[in-house]
N, C-alpha and C positions, 0 to 999 in steps of 0.2 A: 530608595536608599542609595543606590548606585549614583543616581543623579546628584544627590546631596554630596556624596564623596567627591564626585568629579568637580562640583562647584567649589568645594573647599580646596581641592588641589589646585584649581585654576587661580583662586584668590591668593593662595600661598605662593604660587609661582610668580604671580604679578608682584607680590610684595618683595620677593627675593630679586626679581628683575630690577625693581626700582632701587635696590640697595647694592646690587652687585657692581664690582669694578669691571668695566667692559674691556678686558684685556686677557692675554694668556696668563695662566697662573704662575706665580713665583713662590719660592718656598723658604727663603730666609726671612727673618724678622725685619731686617733693614730693608730688603726689597719689597716686602709687603707694606711696610709703613710708607715707603716712597711711592708705591703705586696708589695707595689710599689717598695720600696727600695730593698727587697729581689729579686723581679723579675728583676729589672734593673741589679742588681749585677750578677745574674745567666746568664743573657743575655749579660753581659759585656757592658752595656750601662752606660753612665754618668748620675748620678742622684744626684741633690742637695736636701738634706732632708730639707723640709720647716719647719719654726718655726710655731707651731700649733696656737699660739695666733695671730701671724701675719696673718695667713691664714684667721682666723675668722674676723679680722679687715678689711682685703682687700675684703673679700666676702661681707661684709656689704656695703662698698663703691661701689663695682661693681654692686650691685643690683640696685643702682640709675642710672646706665649707660646702663642697658640691653635694647635692642630693643624689639619689639613685638614678633619677632620670637624666640629670646632667652628666653623671659618670658614664652612663650608657651611651649618651650622645658623644662625649669625648672619645670613648673607645672606638666608636664608628668613624669619627673624623680622623683620629690617629691612623686608623687602618687605610683610609682612602688617601690621606696625605702621604703616608709611606709609599703607597703604590702609585701615587700621582695620577689617580684615576678620577673620572667624573663622578659627581654626586647625583645618584639617580632617584633617591627616595623623596627629596625635597619636602621633608616634614620637619618636626621638632622646631617650630619657629621660636617658641619661647626660650629654650636653652641656647639657640643660636644667637638671639638678641642679647642675652646675658653675656655671653663670651665676646661677641662682637663689640658690644658697648665698652667692654673693659680692654679692648685692643689685643685680645688673645687670639682672635680668629678672623679670617678674611675670606670673602666670597668673591669669586671671579666668574664672569660670564664670557665664555669663549666658544665660538662656533656653535652657538645655540645649546651649549652644555654648561652646567654649573660645576665649579670646582671649589670645594670648601677646604680651606687650608689652615691647619695648625702648624705655624712656622717651625722649622727644624729645631731651633733652640728650645722652644716650649715643648716640642715633642720629646726631646731628650729628657727634659725635666719630668714630664709626665711618666715616661717609662721607668725612670729611676725611682720616682716616688712610689709607684705601684709595686715595685719590687722590694720596697723597704718594709721589713716585718713590723716595725713600730708604728707605721703609718695607719694601719687598720684600727688600732686602739685610739689614736688621736682623732681619726676621722669619725669613729663611732660616737665619741663624746661630743664632738662638734655637731653631729647630726642631732643628738639629743638636746644640746643647748639651743640649736636652731628651732627645734620643735617647741621648746619652752618660750623662746622669744616670740615666735609666730603666734602661739596660743595667747600669751599675755597681750600682744598687739591687738588681737581680735576681741579679747575679753574685756580689756580696760580702755582701749583707745589711747591712753596716756599712762605711763608708769615710770617710776624712778629706777635707776640702775640698782639702788639699794633694795628696792622691792623685788627686782628680778633675782638678786642674790638670796633674799629671804625665802622666796618661793622655791627656788632650786634647793636650798639647804634643808628646807622642810621635808624634802623627799629623797635626800641622798646622805649617806654616811660620810663620804668624802666631800668636804665643804668647799664652796666656791668663794674666792675673795672678790672684793669690789674691784681691785685692779684687773684681775683676770676677766671678770665679767665685762668691764669697760672696754678692754682690749678686744675681746671677742665681738661685742656689739659694734665697735668701730669697724673691724674687718668685715663683719657681715653687711653693714651699711655700704661699705666701699664696693662690695661685690654684688649685692642684691639691693634693689631700691624698694624694699617692702615696708620700711618705716624710716623715721628720721630721728636723730639724737641731737638735742640741744641742752647744754648746761646740765648734763647728768640725767635728763629726762628723755624717754623714748616716746615718740608720737606716731600715731597712725597717719599714713599719707592722706587720709580723709581730710585732715586739717590743712587748709590751703595756704595759710599765711601765719605770721607771728602773732597777730591779734587773736586768731582762733585758738592757737596753741596756748597762749597766755590765759585766755578765758577758761578753757577746760581745766588747765592745771591749777589756776587760782581757786577754782570751784572744788576740786577733789583733793588737793594736796594735804589738807588737814583731816580728811575723812579716814576712818578705818577702811581697809580694803578686804574684799572677799578672798579667802585663801582657797584656791582650787585644789581638788583632788587630782590624782594622776589620771583618772578617767576623764575628768573635765579638760585637763590639759591635752590629752590625746584628741578629744573631740574638737577643741578650738584650734588645734594645730593644723587642721585640714583646710585646704582652700575652699572647700564646699561645705564648711561647717553650717549646721542649721540650728538656729536658736529656737525655732518654734517647737512647741509641745505638740506631739503627734495627735492627741485627742482634740486639742484646740484647732489644729489645722484641719482635721477631718470635719469638725463641726462648722467651721467657717467656710470650707469648700462647699459643704452641703447648702449653706445659706446663700452663697454667691452663685452656685451652679445654674439655677433657673434664669439668671440675668446675664451670665457670661458664659457663652457656649464654646469659646475658643480655649482649649486646655492650656495653651502656652500663656495666654493673657491671664488666665486664672492663677497659674503658677507665679507669674510675674507679680500679680497683685499680692499674693501671699508673702512673697519676699519683701515687697514694699512695706507691708504691714508689720512684719517682724522687725524690719529695720527701724520702723517708726517706734516700735517698743524699745529697741536697743538704744535709740537716741531720745526716747521719752518726748515724742512730738507733742505739741499742743493740740487740744481738741480741734481748733480751726484747721490746723495742718492735716489732721486725720480726715476731717470732713471734706476738705478739698480733694484729697486722694480718692475718697469714695465717689465724689461727684465726677471726677475725671474718668473714673471707671464705669460711669453710667449706672450706678446702683441707686435703687429707689429710697433715698434717705428721707423723703417726705412721708414715707409709709411708716406709721407708728409701730406696727408689729415688727417690721424690719429693724427699725431703730432700737427697739427694746432688745431684740435678740442679738443684734450686733454689739450693743453696749455690754451685755452680759458676757458674750464670748470674747470680746476684745479685752475686757478687764481681766478675764481669766488668763488670756494669753500674755498680757503685759505683766501680770503678777508672777509669771514663771520665766520671764526673760531677763537675763543680766543687762544692766543699764550702765553705759559708760559714765554718765553723770553721777551714778551711785557707786562708782569704783568697783564695778563687777558684781555688786549685789543685785538680786531681784528686788522689786519694791517690797515684797513680803519679807525677804531676807534682811533688807535694810531696816524694816520696822522692828524685827526681832532683835537685831544687833544694836540699834540706836534708840528705839522707841519713837522714832519719827515716822509718821504714816504719810505716804505720798497720796495726793488727791486722786480718786478714781476718775476714769474717763467718763465724760458726759458731753453730749453734743452742745455746741456753744450757746444755742438759744435757751438751753435749760429745760426744754419741753419734755425730754425723755425722762420717764419715771426712774427713780433711783432703783438700783438693783442691790 
C-alpha cells in the first residue's frame, strides 16, 4: 500500500514538474501572467495572454460554482499564498488543473520546492466573497444545479436546456427559468469541461465531433424522456455512478470468475459491459468484447447463461439512445420493444 502511495506521489510530482514555471514565485496577477507567458514562450508552448480584468470577473463567477473539494483546495492555496510558503502536499491534481486552466492559479518550481500561487487580486476577491453572508445561499443553489446538470449529463448523454428546466422544476417549488438555466450552464462549461453546449443542447464529452452530436440528437429529440426521481439524480450526479444492477453484476461475476482470475480485469470487464448496455451496443460489438476478454463464447452453456444474464442487465440499464429509459421502461412508455441480445450467429437458444 505504501509503495502504491509513493508511486502516485512521484507521478503527481512529475506532472507538476512538467507544468511548473521554473522561477521564483511572484504574487500579483500581472506578474504571474508575465511569468507564465515567458515560460510558455521559452518552452515553445502556445499561450493566449488573458485579459486581467476578465480573469477577475470570471474568478468571481466561478467561485459560485466550486464544489466542496475545490473550495477546500482554494482555502489551502489561499493560506500558503498569503504566507508565501512552499506547497508541501503536492496533491489535489484535478482541482489544480481546473484553476490553472482558467488562469486563476500559478505553479512555480524554485530551489526544488513548489510554490502554488493564488494571485493577490484573486485572493482579495476570495476572502471578500467568503465573508459575504448572501454567498452561502447562492453557492448552495449552484451546487444543486451542478448536481442536476452532471446527473442529466450521465443519464441522457444529450439533453436540451428546456429539459434541464423541466426536470429541475419537477422537484422544486421555486421554478427555474430558461434564461437562468442557460446562463448557469454557460458559466459551468466555462469553468468545468464536463460537457458541451451547442444550440441549446447539452452534450456529454463522449461525443467527439459535430456529426456524433447531430446523430444522437436527431435520434432522441422527438422521443419522450425518462423523468428521474431525486434519488436517481443523486446517483447519477456521482463521478463513480454505477448503472449495473447488483444482482446482475454478482451473477455475471460468478460466470466470468473461473475464466478471469485478475479481480481488476474482472471489474474492468463489468464496467465495459454496463457501458455497452448504456450505449446499446450491437451483438457483434458485445461478442468482440467477450472475445478480447478471453471468455469461452464457443461453449454453448456459457453462451446461454451469458445471454440470459446480459439481457437482464440491459433491461435494467438506462440507455442514452432511449433518452434515459431502460429498454423495459421504454416499452412500457411507448409500446416499442427493443430486440433482446443474441449472439450474431443466432445459434444461442432464445431465452
